[in-house]
C-alpha positions in Angstrom: -15.8 -16.1 -7.7 -18.1 -16.5 -4.7 -17.7 -12.9 -3.4 -19.5 -10.0 -5.1 -17.3 -7.8 -7.3 -16.1 -4.8 -5.4 -15.1 -1.3 -6.6 -11.4 -1.0 -5.7 -8.8 1.8 -6.0 -5.1 1.1 -5.8 -2.6 4.0 -5.7 0.9 3.4 -7.2 -0.8 0.8 -9.4 1.3 1.2 -12.5 4.2 -1.0 -11.6 5.9 -3.3 -9.0 3.8 -4.4 -6.0 0.9 -2.0 -6.9 0.6 -3.5 -10.4 0.6 -7.0 -9.0 -2.2 -6.0 -6.5 -4.3 -4.6 -9.4 -3.7 -7.7 -11.5 -4.8 -10.0 -8.6 -8.0 -8.1 -8.0 -8.8 -8.1 -11.7 -8.2 -11.9 -11.7 -10.7 -12.2 -9.0 -13.3 -10.3 -11.0 -13.3 -7.0 -9.2 -13.7 -3.5 -10.8 -10.3 -1.9 -10.3 -9.0 1.7 -10.7 -5.2 2.1 -10.7 -4.0 5.6 -9.8 -0.4 6.6 -10.4 1.6 9.7 -11.4 1.7 8.3 -15.0 -1.9 7.2 -15.3 -0.7 3.9 -16.7 -2.6 0.7 -15.7 -2.7 -3.0 -16.4 -5.1 -4.1 -19.1 -8.6 -4.3 -17.7 -8.1 -1.6 -15.0 -9.1 2.0 -15.2 -5.9 4.1 -15.3 -6.1 7.5 -13.5 -3.3 10.1 -13.2 -3.1 11.2 -9.6 -0.8 13.1 -7.3 -1.5 11.6 -3.8 0.1 14.6 -2.1 -2.7 16.9 -3.5 -6.1 16.3 -1.9 -7.9 17.8 -5.0 -6.1 15.3 -7.2 -7.0 12.5 -4.9 -10.7 13.7 -4.9 -10.7 13.8 -8.7 -9.2 10.3 -8.9 -12.0 8.9 -6.6 -14.6 10.7 -8.6 -13.3 9.1 -11.8 -13.3 5.6 -10.1 -16.8 6.2 -8.7 -18.2 7.2 -12.1 -16.7 4.1 -13.8 -17.1 1.5 -11.0 -19.4 2.8 -8.3 -18.5 3.9 -4.8 -15.0 2.8 -3.8 -15.3 -0.1 -1.3 -11.6 -1.1 -1.1 -8.7 1.2 -1.2 -5.0 0.2 -1.2 -2.6 3.0 -0.3 0.5 1.8 -2.0 2.1 4.9 -3.6 5.5 5.6 -2.1 9.0 6.9 -2.8 12.4 6.6 -1.3 15.2 9.2 -0.9 17.8 7.2 0.9 20.8 8.7 2.6 22.4 8.7 6.0 20.9 11.1 8.6 23.6 13.7 8.5 23.5 13.9 4.7 19.7 13.9 4.6 18.3 17.3 3.5 15.0 18.7 4.7 13.7 18.3 1.2 14.7 14.6 1.2 12.7 14.2 4.4 9.7 16.3 3.4 9.2 14.7 0.0 9.1 11.2 1.4 6.7 12.2 4.2 4.5 14.1 1.8 4.1 11.1 -0.6 4.2 8.1 1.8 2.4 9.5 4.9 0.4 12.5 3.9 -0.5 10.8 0.6 -1.9 7.8 2.5 -3.8 10.2 4.8 -5.4 11.9 1.8 -6.4 8.6 0.3 -7.8 7.1 3.5 -9.7 10.3 4.3 -11.4 10.5 0.9 -12.1 6.7 0.9 -13.7 6.7 4.3 -16.5 9.1 3.3 -18.0 6.6 0.8 -17.3 3.6 3.1 -19.2 5.2 5.9 -22.2 5.8 3.5 -22.0 2.3 2.3 -21.5 0.8 5.8 -18.6 -1.4 4.4 -15.0 -0.8 3.6 -11.4 -2.0 3.5 -8.5 0.4 3.9 -5.1 -1.3 3.3 -1.8 0.5 3.7 1.3 -0.9 2.1 4.0 -0.4 4.8 7.4 -2.1 5.0 9.4 -4.4 7.3 11.7 -1.3 7.6 8.9 0.6 9.4 9.5 -1.5 12.6 12.8 -3.1 11.9 14.7 0.0 10.9 17.3 0.5 8.2 20.4 2.7 7.9 19.9 5.4 5.4 16.2 5.3 5.6 15.2 7.5 8.6 12.7 9.3 6.4 11.2 6.2 4.7 11.1 4.1 7.9 9.4 6.9 9.8 6.6 7.1 7.2 6.1 3.3 7.2 6.0 3.2 10.9 3.5 6.1 10.8 1.1 4.0 8.7 0.8 1.6 11.7 -0.4 4.4 13.9 -2.7 5.7 11.2 -4.3 2.2 10.6 -4.8 1.6 14.3 -6.3 5.0 14.9 -8.7 4.5 12.0 -9.6 1.1 13.4 -10.7 2.8 16.7 -12.6 5.5 14.7 -14.3 3.3 12.1 -14.2 -0.2 13.5 -17.9 -0.2 14.5 -18.9 0.7 11.0 -17.8 -2.5 9.2 -14.7 -0.8 8.0 -11.3 -2.3 8.5 -7.8 -0.7 8.4 -4.7 -2.8 8.1 -1.0 -2.6 7.1 0.7 -5.1 4.9 4.5 -4.9 5.5 6.5 -6.4 2.7 10.2 -7.3 3.2 12.6 -7.5 0.3 10.5 -8.2 -2.8 11.9 -8.8 -6.2 11.0 -5.7 -8.3 12.7 -3.4 -10.8 14.0 -1.5 -7.7 15.9 -4.6 -6.4 16.9 -5.7 -9.9 19.4 -2.8 -10.1 21.1 -3.6 -6.8 24.6 -5.1 -6.8 24.5 -8.9 -6.4 26.6 -8.7 -3.2 23.9 -6.4 -1.7 21.1 -8.8 -2.6 23.2 -11.7 -1.3 23.5 -9.9 2.0 19.7 -9.4 2.2 19.1 -13.0 1.3 21.4 -14.2 4.1 19.4 -12.2 6.6 16.1 -13.6 5.5 15.1 -16.9 7.2 13.2 -18.0 4.0 16.5 -17.6 2.1 15.1 -15.7 -0.8 13.5 -12.5 -1.9 9.7 -12.4 -2.1 7.6 -12.2 -5.2 5.1 -9.4 -5.8 2.3 -11.9 -6.2 2.9 -13.1 -2.6 2.2 -9.5 -1.4 -0.8 -9.2 -3.6 -2.4 -12.4 -2.3 -2.3 -11.1 1.3 -3.8 -7.8 0.2 -6.6 -9.6 -1.6 -7.3 -11.6 1.6 -7.6 -8.5 3.7 -10.0 -7.0 1.1 -12.2 -10.0 1.2 -15.4 -10.8 3.3 -13.4 -13.5 5.1 -11.2 -10.8 6.7 -14.0 -8.8 8.3 -12.6 -9.4 11.8 -9.0 -8.6 11.0 -8.3 -4.9 11.7 -5.6 -2.7 13.1 -3.1 -5.5 12.2 0.4 -5.3 10.7 0.8 -8.4 8.5 4.4 -9.1 7.4 5.2 -10.6 4.1 8.9 -10.7 4.6 10.1 -14.3 4.8 10.6 -14.0 8.5 13.1 -11.0 8.3 11.3 -8.8 10.8 10.1 -11.4 13.3 8.9 -9.9 16.6 9.0 -6.3 15.3 
């Protein structure tokens, strides 16, 4: 690879999109720490057990990554959960838990990451959002609000840190084939497919390649952006 190896931390890195992101960075020769509730990680990555809702746990995860790989230069805030139900059935707990993991967790990770990035005068903060954040989805008031919130977070961070060679962006996947979509009824998936101009679900590797670009030196002038990887589903949103 032409670029220097970076020290990278990915949250939610044990499976799905997060795992694919970890594997892509490893393939490119970077030093990767994968943080997740289980602490599992793809071979070649440093696995760290971490609860993103707990700032002390996030701090410990960063310390482990820093000891192994040096100061974290790229962070991918991917950890997220869903608790889908229609608004009138949605409990306060359903709402609070999703906000705590998806939004506060991303805040905890970005805050801890920015300290080292400011010292190193270089950094990439990448939030994994969703087409749902701007497009909306019935039964996902909590989830959509958190993913929309990441846009405001990234753009505010861009205004705070943009002059320090640190970028902050959101990658917004659409319907991606993962274990979560594999359990959906075929008619549900067919409905999604019909709404997607590309006519198919996305692959995790297609999200990972966009994340890898944003982490690269080539993307130094891309910041405060929301980059959809959704086959055209959310066009204009």
